Backbone as CSV, one residue per row, in Angstrom:
resi,resn,N_x,N_y,N_z,CA_x,CA_y,CA_z,C_x,C_y,C_z
1,UNK,123.223,91.918,102.551,123.804,92.776,101.545,122.957,94.042,101.360
2,UNK,121.640,93.868,101.404,120.756,95.015,101.228,120.859,95.974,102.410
3,UNK,121.021,95.439,103.608,121.177,96.294,104.783,122.458,97.111,104.664
4,UNK,123.524,96.489,104.195,124.770,97.228,104.008,124.621,98.309,102.941
5,UNK,123.889,98.011,101.878,123.662,99.004,100.824,122.866,100.189,101.359
6,UNK,121.808,99.901,102.117,121.008,100.984,102.705,121.836,101.819,103.674
7,UNK,122.651,101.168,104.472,123.504,101.895,105.410,124.487,102.783,104.656
8,UNK,125.065,102.255,103.586,125.994,103.043,102.768,125.281,104.249,102.138
9,UNK,124.054,104.049,101.647,123.301,105.167,101.066,123.016,106.241,102.107
10,UNK,122.610,105.819,103.302,122.279,106.802,104.342,123.509,107.575,104.795
11,UNK,124.612,106.879,105.038,125.810,107.585,105.512,126.415,108.434,104.401
12,UNK,126.404,107.942,103.171,126.948,108.716,102.058,126.154,109.979,101.788
13,UNK,124.840,109.883,101.877,123.984,111.047,101.660,124.187,112.074,102.766
14,UNK,124.234,111.619,104.004,124.424,112.550,105.124,125.813,113.170,105.109
15,UNK,126.801,112.483,104.573,128.150,113.025,104.496,128.232,114.147,103.457
16,UNK,127.472,114.033,102.376,127.525,115.030,101.301,126.698,116.284,101.607
17,UNK,125.691,116.150,102.458,124.834,117.296,102.776,125.380,118.041,103.986
18,UNK,125.072,119.319,104.086,125.551,120.069,105.259,124.852,119.582,106.534
19,UNK,125.564,119.579,107.644,124.950,119.120,108.901,123.891,120.111,109.393
20,UNK,122.713,119.575,109.702,121.624,120.396,110.239,121.066,119.696,111.467
21,UNK,120.329,120.448,112.287,119.813,119.917,113.542,118.450,119.246,113.381
22,UNK,117.868,119.269,112.209,116.544,118.694,112.010,116.627,117.520,111.032
23,UNK,115.528,116.785,110.945,115.464,115.620,110.064,115.141,116.097,108.652
24,UNK,115.921,115.625,107.706,115.709,116.003,106.305,114.769,114.997,105.645
25,UNK,114.193,115.394,104.516,113.268,114.520,103.789,113.978,113.272,103.293
26,UNK,115.234,113.397,102.892,115.978,112.237,102.423,116.216,111.249,103.572
27,UNK,116.360,111.751,104.797,116.494,110.864,105.954,115.221,110.066,106.185
28,UNK,114.081,110.722,106.029,112.807,110.029,106.204,112.637,108.946,105.139
29,UNK,112.929,109.297,103.890,112.762,108.343,102.795,113.693,107.142,102.942
30,UNK,114.972,107.411,103.163,115.928,106.312,103.306,115.697,105.526,104.592
31,UNK,115.252,106.191,105.637,114.920,105.486,106.878,113.762,104.528,106.694
32,UNK,112.743,104.955,105.936,111.614,104.063,105.679,112.048,102.892,104.792
33,UNK,112.889,103.156,103.812,113.415,102.068,102.977,114.208,101.082,103.820
34,UNK,114.996,101.580,104.747,115.768,100.744,105.664,114.829,99.902,106.526
35,UNK,113.750,100.515,107.009,112.761,99.786,107.804,112.124,98.653,107.003
36,UNK,111.797,98.906,105.741,111.212,97.853,104.913,112.186,96.706,104.679
37,UNK,113.464,97.023,104.543,114.467,95.963,104.378,114.544,95.115,105.643
38,UNK,114.543,95.752,106.799,114.582,95.017,108.067,113.321,94.171,108.224
39,UNK,112.157,94.723,107.879,110.912,93.952,107.964,110.917,92.766,106.998
40,UNK,111.525,92.928,105.839,111.633,91.810,104.899,112.524,90.706,105.469
41,UNK,113.586,91.091,106.177,114.433,90.084,106.825,113.687,89.360,107.945
42,UNK,112.887,90.106,108.703,112.081,89.490,109.759,111.049,88.548,109.144
43,UNK,110.445,88.957,108.037,109.476,88.098,107.342,110.143,86.818,106.863
44,UNK,111.353,86.920,106.354,112.091,85.732,105.912,112.344,84.790,107.086
45,UNK,112.719,85.358,108.238,112.956,84.531,109.420,111.665,83.852,109.879
46,UNK,110.546,84.567,109.832,109.254,83.979,110.219,108.853,82.850,109.278
47,UNK,109.077,83.041,107.984,108.747,81.998,107.007,109.617,80.773,107.235
48,UNK,110.919,80.979,107.461,111.816,79.853,107.690,111.447,79.107,108.969
49,UNK,111.114,79.852,110.029,110.720,79.224,111.292,109.415,78.443,111.126
50,UNK,108.445,79.034,110.453,107.153,78.372,110.247,107.314,77.115,109.400
51,UNK,108.153,77.184,108.385,108.381,76.014,107.534,109.025,74.892,108.337
52,UNK,110.022,75.224,109.148,110.682,74.213,109.975,109.711,73.614,110.980
53,UNK,108.888,74.452,111.584,107.917,73.980,112.572,106.909,73.027,111.927
54,UNK,106.416,73.365,110.727,105.471,72.497,110.028,106.117,71.177,109.614
55,UNK,107.381,71.226,109.171,108.072,69.986,108.804,108.284,69.087,110.022
56,UNK,108.635,69.685,111.159,108.796,68.903,112.388,107.477,68.276,112.817
57,UNK,106.392,69.019,112.702,105.077,68.484,113.062,104.709,67.315,112.161
58,UNK,105.004,67.427,110.869,104.713,66.326,109.940,105.539,65.089,110.270
59,UNK,106.812,65.283,110.637,107.656,64.143,111.019,107.108,63.443,112.261
60,UNK,106.691,64.251,113.251,106.124,63.655,114.470,104.847,62.885,114.163
61,UNK,103.989,63.454,113.315,102.741,62.760,112.944,103.043,61.481,112.186
62,UNK,104.080,61.501,111.357,104.452,60.314,110.603,104.979,59.228,111.531
63,UNK,105.766,59.620,112.551,106.260,58.651,113.526,105.120,58.077,114.350
64,UNK,104.166,58.927,114.720,103.036,58.466,115.536,102.121,57.558,114.735
65,UNK,102.126,57.694,113.422,101.307,56.862,112.557,101.723,55.406,112.652
66,UNK,103.025,55.173,112.776,103.547,53.815,112.784,103.403,53.136,114.142
67,UNK,103.343,53.908,115.211,103.203,53.333,116.544,101.726,53.159,116.871
68,UNK,101.325,51.975,117.337,99.930,51.819,117.746,99.684,52.568,119.054
69,UNK,98.536,53.172,119.144,98.179,53.926,120.346,97.887,52.962,121.486
70,UNK,98.386,53.246,122.676,98.090,52.359,123.808,96.602,52.429,124.137
71,UNK,96.043,51.318,124.604,94.607,51.333,124.912,94.309,52.293,126.062
72,UNK,93.196,52.956,125.949,92.773,53.889,126.984,92.244,53.093,128.170
73,UNK,92.771,53.350,129.359,92.300,52.578,130.518,90.892,53.001,130.924
74,UNK,90.125,52.047,131.372,88.787,52.321,131.878,88.888,52.337,133.393
75,UNK,88.749,53.495,133.978,88.991,53.664,135.411,88.002,52.852,136.240
76,UNK,86.766,52.773,135.810,85.764,52.068,136.612,86.059,50.572,136.711
77,UNK,86.589,49.971,135.668,86.855,48.531,135.712,88.255,48.202,136.215
78,UNK,89.205,49.122,136.063,90.580,48.832,136.460,90.859,49.115,137.930
79,UNK,90.136,50.006,138.547,90.388,50.361,139.943,89.733,49.320,140.850
80,UNK,90.506,48.843,141.781,89.995,47.870,142.746,89.650,48.631,144.036
81,UNK,88.384,48.703,144.339,87.936,49.411,145.538,87.619,48.399,146.637
82,UNK,87.802,48.815,147.886,87.486,47.934,149.009,85.995,47.665,149.047
83,UNK,85.213,48.660,148.817,83.771,48.450,148.742,83.231,49.178,147.533
84,UNK,82.199,48.692,146.977,81.641,49.233,145.750,80.810,50.473,146.059
85,UNK,81.169,51.588,145.433,80.424,52.825,145.637,79.734,53.279,144.358
86,UNK,79.869,52.496,143.297,79.284,52.916,142.038,78.061,52.072,141.709
87,UNK,77.290,52.540,140.800,76.115,51.794,140.365,76.554,50.559,139.586
88,UNK,75.661,49.679,139.380,75.991,48.456,138.657,76.135,48.715,137.162
89,UNK,75.515,49.765,136.679,75.646,50.087,135.263,77.044,50.651,135.010
90,UNK,77.681,50.195,133.955,79.039,50.664,133.669,78.973,51.976,132.879
91,UNK,79.490,52.999,133.480,79.575,54.293,132.811,81.027,54.746,132.838
92,UNK,81.423,55.433,131.828,82.801,55.880,131.730,82.915,57.311,132.252
93,UNK,83.879,57.531,133.096,84.114,58.866,133.646,84.898,59.709,132.646
94,UNK,85.792,59.062,131.967,86.673,59.790,131.062,85.981,59.997,129.730
95,UNK,85.923,61.214,129.317,85.383,61.536,128.001,86.507,62.200,127.214
96,UNK,86.758,61.666,126.065,87.806,62.221,125.228,87.195,63.329,124.394
97,UNK,87.668,64.518,124.652,87.159,65.677,123.936,88.242,66.124,122.969
98,UNK,87.903,66.153,121.728,88.846,66.637,120.734,88.810,68.152,120.733
99,UNK,89.975,68.734,120.736,90.049,70.181,120.633,89.776,70.577,119.189
100,UNK,89.039,71.654,119.004,88.822,72.086,117.627,90.150,72.476,116.998
101,UNK,90.246,72.282,115.711,91.509,72.581,115.030,91.810,74.076,115.145
102,UNK,92.999,74.371,115.613,93.401,75.761,115.797,93.785,76.359,114.459
103,UNK,93.741,77.685,114.406,94.147,78.382,113.194,95.644,78.222,113.035
104,UNK,96.062,77.646,111.953,97.473,77.365,111.713,97.993,78.311,110.638
105,UNK,99.035,79.058,110.983,99.652,79.949,110.008,100.780,79.178,109.340
106,UNK,100.669,78.997,108.069,101.696,78.279,107.330,102.635,79.280,106.666
107,UNK,103.806,78.779,106.310,104.804,79.654,105.701,104.331,80.192,104.360
108,UNK,103.525,79.430,103.650,103.034,79.923,102.363,102.069,81.094,102.558
109,UNK,101.292,81.080,103.658,100.378,82.196,103.933,101.157,83.479,104.210
110,UNK,102.202,83.354,105.021,103.014,84.528,105.344,103.652,85.075,104.077
111,UNK,104.150,84.181,103.248,104.830,84.595,102.022,103.871,85.281,101.053
112,UNK,102.671,84.748,100.899,101.692,85.331,99.974,101.243,86.711,100.465
113,UNK,100.996,86.840,101.760,100.573,88.133,102.308,101.680,89.165,102.153
114,UNK,102.914,88.760,102.401,104.006,89.724,102.289,104.286,90.115,100.844
115,UNK,104.017,89.229,99.906,104.195,89.585,98.487,103.277,90.724,98.080
116,UNK,102.125,90.811,98.690,101.198,91.905,98.386,101.409,93.091,99.322
117,UNK,101.692,92.818,100.600,101.753,93.883,101.599,102.949,94.820,101.396
118,UNK,104.115,94.281,101.131,105.296,95.133,100.991,105.177,96.124,99.834
119,UNK,104.806,95.689,98.630,104.660,96.689,97.560,103.559,97.706,97.822
120,UNK,102.442,97.266,98.404,101.342,98.191,98.684,101.781,99.238,99.706
121,UNK,102.456,98.804,100.765,102.933,99.740,101.786,103.930,100.721,101.179
122,UNK,104.824,100.234,100.320,105.819,101.114,99.708,105.162,102.116,98.764
123,UNK,104.162,101.692,97.997,103.457,102.602,97.089,102.692,103.661,97.874
124,UNK,101.993,103.248,98.924,101.242,104.203,99.749,102.203,105.199,100.405
125,UNK,103.323,104.700,100.902,104.312,105.600,101.505,104.828,106.592,100.477
126,UNK,105.166,106.124,99.279,105.681,107.015,98.244,104.680,108.095,97.872
127,UNK,103.431,107.720,97.706,102.406,108.698,97.336,102.258,109.760,98.430
128,UNK,102.131,109.319,99.684,101.966,110.292,100.771,103.233,111.108,100.987
129,UNK,104.393,110.476,100.884,105.654,111.193,101.080,105.809,112.311,100.059
130,UNK,105.610,111.990,98.780,105.811,112.993,97.746,104.721,114.061,97.758
131,UNK,103.490,113.688,98.097,102.441,114.708,98.207,102.735,115.682,99.337
132,UNK,103.155,115.165,100.480,103.495,116.041,101.602,104.700,116.907,101.258
133,UNK,105.703,116.308,100.624,106.896,117.063,100.252,106.573,118.171,99.259
134,UNK,105.765,117.868,98.251,105.382,118.891,97.273,104.484,119.954,97.890
135,UNK,103.617,119.547,98.823,102.748,120.512,99.492,103.579,121.469,100.361
136,UNK,104.524,120.923,101.101,105.359,121.767,101.970,106.228,122.724,101.157
137,UNK,106.657,122.292,99.979,107.489,123.171,99.144,106.644,124.070,98.240
138,UNK,105.328,123.964,98.363,104.356,124.765,97.592,104.548,124.601,96.087
139,UNK,104.722,123.352,95.679,104.895,123.065,94.259,103.737,122.272,93.666
140,UNK,102.685,122.063,94.443,101.499,121.419,93.882,100.745,122.451,93.063
141,UNK,100.386,122.153,91.826,99.812,123.184,90.951,98.427,123.659,91.356
142,UNK,97.606,122.807,91.941,96.213,123.190,92.189,95.900,123.423,93.653
143,UNK,96.850,123.202,94.531,96.622,123.415,95.953,97.502,124.572,96.396
144,UNK,96.862,125.603,96.897,97.605,126.761,97.369,96.981,127.229,98.673
145,UNK,97.814,127.706,99.575,97.292,128.159,100.859,96.534,129.472,100.721
146,UNK,96.983,130.321,99.834,96.346,131.613,99.642,95.919,131.728,98.186
147,UNK,94.681,132.115,98.002,94.181,132.251,96.636,94.780,133.462,95.936
148,UNK,95.206,134.448,96.689,95.763,135.661,96.101,97.187,135.488,95.613
149,UNK,97.795,134.354,95.852,99.175,134.126,95.444,99.317,133.827,93.962
150,UNK,98.219,133.532,93.305,98.313,133.171,91.893,98.631,134.406,91.057
151,UNK,99.305,134.177,89.971,99.692,135.285,89.095,98.468,135.801,88.347
152,UNK,98.174,137.044,88.543,97.108,137.703,87.793,97.743,138.852,87.020
153,UNK,97.167,139.147,85.925,97.683,140.288,85.125,97.459,141.573,85.889
154,UNK,98.502,142.356,86.079,98.336,143.621,86.816,97.542,144.631,85.976
155,UNK,96.815,145.456,86.681,96.038,146.487,85.985,96.963,147.668,85.671
156,UNK,96.913,148.079,84.454,97.783,149.177,84.035,97.196,150.545,84.388
157,UNK,95.908,150.704,84.451,95.307,152.024,84.714,94.793,152.120,86.082
């Protein structure tokens, strides 16, 4: 619904303004708003995918909990060799190495980061957009390209 609203705003605004060959400031502003809406939809899809993936992993772990693990075979004792090539001391060739726990991105992490990131990005964009727009239109009160442009009282004599 928000994408349709943004599309309606962009087309309605461009229909009311005269056609020009360059990008207008309103196009930049509405285009960035449209981009944020699309990014919010992508964030929603990532959160939904991450949540589903975590739920599936929990279900698999729960199923594996109920099944007893098969015994690990000992290769040195189970293999029947024609002649003995190993020492008499029993040593295991197989070493079970646990992988360190990988960094897991959960859906709550994505959601919390986006709750802060989207407003901050929009505020920063608004501040820079309006400062640039006011600077280009020479409406900033204290920033002027030429110092001689300020109104001074003319000398009468």
